[in-house]
C-alpha positions, 0 to 999 in steps of 0.5 A, a space after each residue: 340505864 333502864 330499870 323497871 322496879 316492880 315493887 310498890 313504893 314503901 315508906 320506912 314506917 309502912 311495913 315492918 319485918 314480920 318474917 321468922 328467919 327459921 321459916 325461910 328454909 324450913 327444917 326437915 326431920 331426919 325421918 322425912 329426909 330418909 323417906 324422900 331419899 329412900 325413893 329419890 327421883 329427880 323427876 318427882 321432887 316434893 315441895 319440901 325438898 325444893 324448899 330445903 334439899 340439904 337433909 336429903 342430900 346428907 342421907 344420900 351422901 351417907 347411904 348411897 353417894 353414887 345413887 341409882 336413879 329410877 330413870 337409869 342415871 346416877 346422882 353423885 353427892 360426895 365432893 371427892 367424886 365430883 372432883 374426880 369426874 370434873 378432872 377426867 374430861 376424857 371419860 366424862 363428856 359434857 356434850 348433851 346431844 344424846 341426853 337432850 334429844 329425847 327431852 326436847 326433840 331434835 327439831 326443838 329450838 331448845 335442843 339446838 341452843 343447849 347442844 350448841 352453847 359452850 357449857 354443854 359441849 366438849 372440845 373442839 367447840 368448847 375450846 374455841 368459844 372459851 378461848 374467845 370469851 376468856 380473851 375478853 374477860 381478862 383481869 384488866 378488862 374485869 377491873 375496868 368494869 368496876 367503876 361502872 358496876 359501882 355506879 350502877 349499884 349505887 343508883 339502884 341503892 338510891 332508888 331503894 333508899 328513896 322508897 324505904 325498901 323494895 324487892 331484893 330480887 326484882 329491884 336489885 339482885 336481878 338488875 345488876 347482872 342483866 346490866 353487866 352482861 348487856 354492857 359486855 354484849 353492847 345491848 342498847 339500854 332501851 332494849 334490855 327489858 326482855 333479857 331476864 324473862 328470856 333467861 328464866 324461860 330458857 334455863 327453866 327448861 333445864 329442870 329434870 322434870 320438864 312440863 309442857 308449859 316450861 318447854 313452850 316458854 323456853 322454845 319461844 324465848 330461844 326463838 325471840 332471842 335469836 331474832 333479836 340477836 340476828 339484828 344486833 350481830 348484823 349491826 355489830 358487823 357493820 360497826 364493830 367495837 373494841 374487841 378487847 372490851 366488847 365480847 360480841 365483837 370479839 366473838 364475831 372477829 375472833 379466830 382459834 386455830 384459823 376458825 371462826 364461829 359459825 353464825 349458829 354458834 355465835 348466836 347461841 353462845 351469846 344466849 349462853 353468856 346472858 344465861 350464865 351471867 344472869 341467873 347464877 349471879 342474881 341467885 348469888 346476891 339474892 341468896 346472900 342477902 336472904 341468908 344474912 336475914 336467916 343468920 343474924 349472928 353472922 350478919 352482925 359479925 360481918 358488919 363488925 368486920 366491915 366496920 373494922 376494915 372501913 379504912 383498909 380497902 384491901 382488908 375489906 375486899 378480903 373480908 367480902 371475898 371470903 363471905 362471897 365464897 361462903 355464900 356460894 358454898 352454902 347456897 350454891 346458885 347452880 345445884 346440879 350438873 351433868 356428865 355422860 360416861 364415854 366408856 365403862 368406868 368407876 366412880 366412888 367404887 361403883 362400876 358404871 357402863 359406857 353411856 351412863 348419865 351422871 347428875 353432879 350434886 353440886 349443892 350436896 358436895 358443897 356441904 360434904 363434912 369430909 371437906 367442910 367443917 360444920 358444913 350446915 352452918 353459914 360461916 362467913 370467915 371460913 378459910 380454904 373454901 374448896 366449894 364447887 359452885 363454879 365447877 372444876 377443871 376445863 369446864 370451870 365457869 369462864 366468868 367466875 372472876 366477874 361473878 365474884 366482883 359483882 357479888 363483892 360490890 353488890 353485897 358490900 355496898 348494900 350492907 354499907 347503905 342498909 345495915 338494918 335491912 329486914 325482910 318484910 314478907 316471906 320470900 318466894 323461892 324459884 321452886 327449881 332443883 337445878 338453880 336455887 334462888 328466889 323470885 321475890 324477897 320484899 324488904 324494908 331498909 330499916 328493920 
């Protein structure tokens, strides 16, 4: 396992937490939220919205839950409306050829990638790729990953303990999914260094407002990753591994209805697997550990429940499982989704024409008071948690069971090792609307 921690070593007494939990997600006044909502534009988002979008989403949910955006699209913020769209894949398409052509240009590497990957496609491509991936992510296959995941996590924790702290993101949250996806695709350990940077650049280009620098970085990342994957795929063709465990071998050899993936489909869906498995799981773990700093009473309650179930593995897994679901709801790693109406239709009582572009407000729906009691409060014992962090319907995240396992192991073992951890300096958010997480979150092991 190759790790490259970026934070300088800390001694337990060299830094003491000086972070006010209330400044991590700064409060927003009702007047300010209403002002942003009154002229809401996904392409012109102010910094205070990116720091805390939820008060604005609350206003939109109350006043215009199917909101007409200035660019002609629509933003949905109610849980029921998102579920209705997710359920009706025949009316609402995930295909992005129409949407991404003007955004990237049809000759762009980003256009080729995002219009070929699983998440932005409809059947039959979506069906073929999803079946192949799900065949390698069975319950038994995921269970077989747990011992290696525990070993990886414990090794990272050993390094953090020896240093007295580090960065929750660089040194922990981001290191876990990169290694897991690297293992699933059989990427040699010594070649995993660029994976995180490639993923951040490619996903960063999905933001509603794309800067020239973001587009250039994304295109460069796609080109570099394709070059790398061509060599990896050629090697795997020469020396295939067990297709029941190695996703890349399964994608190369697998067939659905007598069809195999083309070389382009294969390469771009390998990129998709890295991106889908990396960014969202990094944010799940990082957001969870920062949330516990922001909500010390919930942290204390969770620690007490974990201590009470220390000798009851199934009960402890249930406690951690409920906590992971609440972290997913409260700070959804993926805040926005998209669909295109294939025919005239209606959503939430609003008539929409064929071709209408819909932005699905996942973060907003996950705080809908019509579904969640006291939705603005982190409640780690919440039951019947019907969040939409993994989507819903035929496009529900194929790797959700793996993400949940990574979350339970990473969060549970971190708390067992460092129950008194605390942030030492204010964490740095990613500054993006679609993917909500942190770039850096320095901490000390003994707060």
